[in-house]
N, C-alpha and C positions, 0 to 999 in steps of 0.2 A: 504494500500500500504506500502510495507516495504522499509526501507531506501535504497536509491540507485537504486530503481526499475526503475526510468526514465532513468538513465544512462545505465542500462543493456538493456533496450529496444532499445536505440540508437545504441548500439554496435551490437545487434542482427540484426538491419536493415542494418548496414554497411556490416556485414558478408554476409547477403543474397544478397545485391547488387553486391559485388565482385564475389560471387559464380555464379550469373546470367550472368555478362558481362566479367568476367575474369580480369586479371591485366590490369590496365590503365596506359599508359605512358604519362607523362606531355606533353602538346601540344608543348611548346617551345623546349623540348628535342627531340620530334619526328620530328619537322621541321628541326632542326639542323642536325639530322642523315640523313634526306632525301636529304638535300643540299650536304652533304659530299658524299653520294652515287652518286649523279648526276655529281660530278666532276671527276669521274673515266675517265681516258683518253681513247678515242676511235680512233683507227687507221683508216685513210681514204685511206690507200694504197690498191689499187686493184692489183690483180695478173698481169694485163697488165702493170700497172705503175711500179711495182717491176721489171718486165722483161725488160722494156725499160731502167730503171736505170742500170740494170746489163749489158745490151748490150752497153750502153754509156760508162760505166766504162771499159769494155773490149776494146772498140775502143780507149779510152784515153791511155790505157796501150800499145796498139799497135803503136799509132802515137806519143806518148810522149806529148800529149796535156795537159798542166797544167793550162790553163785558168780557171778562177773562174766560178762557176755556178751561175745562176741568183739570187739564194736566198742570195748570199753574195755581191750583187751589190748595190752601193750607187746611188740612182736615181738622174737624172738631169731633167730639164724641157724641153719641146719640142722646145722652142725658145732660149735656152741657147747656147752661143758660146762655143765650146770645144777648149781648149788651153793648151798645155803641152810642156815643153822643159826640157831636161835633163841638168844637170850641165856639162859645157864644150862646149855646143853648142853656137857658137857665136851669139850675138844679131843680127848682120847683116844677118846671114844665116837664123835665125828664122823670121826676118822681110820679107825676100824675100819669104819664105814659106807662110806666112800669106797673102802676096800680090799676090800669085799665079804665081810667076815669074819662078818657076822651071817647066821643061817639065814633064808632067805626062806620065809615061811610062807603067803604068798598072792600071787597074780599076776593081772594083768588086761591083756589085749591089746586096744588100741583101733584096730587096723588095720581100715579099711573103715567106721569110724564117722564120722558127721557131727559137727561141733563140738557141736551141741545134744545129740546122743545121748551123746557122750563126757562132756559136762558132767553129765548126769544119772547116768551109770554110775559115774563117778569119785566123785561125792558119795555114792552109795549104797554103793559098794565100801569106801570108807574108814570109813564109819559101821559097816558090818558087821565090818570088821577090829577096830575098837575094841570092839564088843560081844563079839567072840570072843577078846579079849585078845591079838591078834596084834601083835607089836612091830615086825616088819620085813616090808614088802611091796615088790613091784616092779611098776611101771607101764611097759608098752611102748607108746610113743606114736609111734615112728618119727621120722625126721629131717625128712621132708617136703621134700627137696631138689628133687624133680621136680614139686612142687605149686605152685599159684598162688593166693594168695601163698605163698611158701616158708615151711615150718616153722610153719604156722598152728596145728596141733594141739599141737605141742611148746611153742609160745609160750603157749598157753592153759593147758596142764598146769603150766608154770612159774609162772604167775600164780595159778592155782587153789590149788595146794598151799600157797602162802604165806598164803592167805586162811583156811585151816582151822587153828584152834588145836590140833587133835588132832595135827597134823604138827609134830614137833620138828625134823626136819632131812630134807634129801633131797640126792641127788647123782647125777650121771650114772653109769651102770653100767660095769662092766669090759667089754672087748671080747667076752668069752665070753658075756655076758648081753645083748648088743646095743649096747654102747658108748653113744654119745650119742643113740641112738634109744630108750633105756630109762633109767629112774631108780629107784634104791633110795630107799625112804621109811621113815624111822624114826618110829614112832607113840607117842603118849603112852599110858600105862596107863589102862585104864578106871577109873572111880570105884570100882567094886566090887573090882577087883584091887588098887588102891592101898590100900583099906581093909584088905584081907586082909594085905597086906605090912606095914602099920603095926601090925596086931594081932600078927603073928608077931614083929616086931622088939621090941615092947613085952614080949611073953612071954619072949623070950630075955634081955632086960635084967633081968627080975625073977627069972630062973633057974628058971622053971617048966617 
């Protein structure tokens, strides 16, 4: 046997092995590459969903609806009390709203509505209330304790009402009006009614 003969035999065996199975990628490197490939984003948007979004956007542009969509909503719990007051609203006024002492001149019940339907209906309902000089309304949104996710519609209403400048304050209703499944809403006077009140006040001051 000539010197180095054993080493040459091992090299020959390695060459034959690679020729038989081809290039071999290290296991760790192969698994890393597989994980990277699996992370490629996959769109779940169906043609129907895309069309509904397009239709909703077109409706928003037509009606001027600027209320947030559900994916941007901060959730509340089914039994949470909703409570909100803008700066400038007197504490006595807010207290009377909480105690249900204002006459409820308009109501809307959102049971059975999808979030998108409720979004459109609330926007139009409150605009109609302002046009008709309604000062106090009630929205029944339900608690949503048996829904998934829980209290989704209630969470949306809580967010939407804060977005509308026409809403001065709101608070969860008394048990007789649905409790935490409904909310009293105090609305700003319309521009026309505010002007009428200013004229009346000015006339009284002049003694006419």
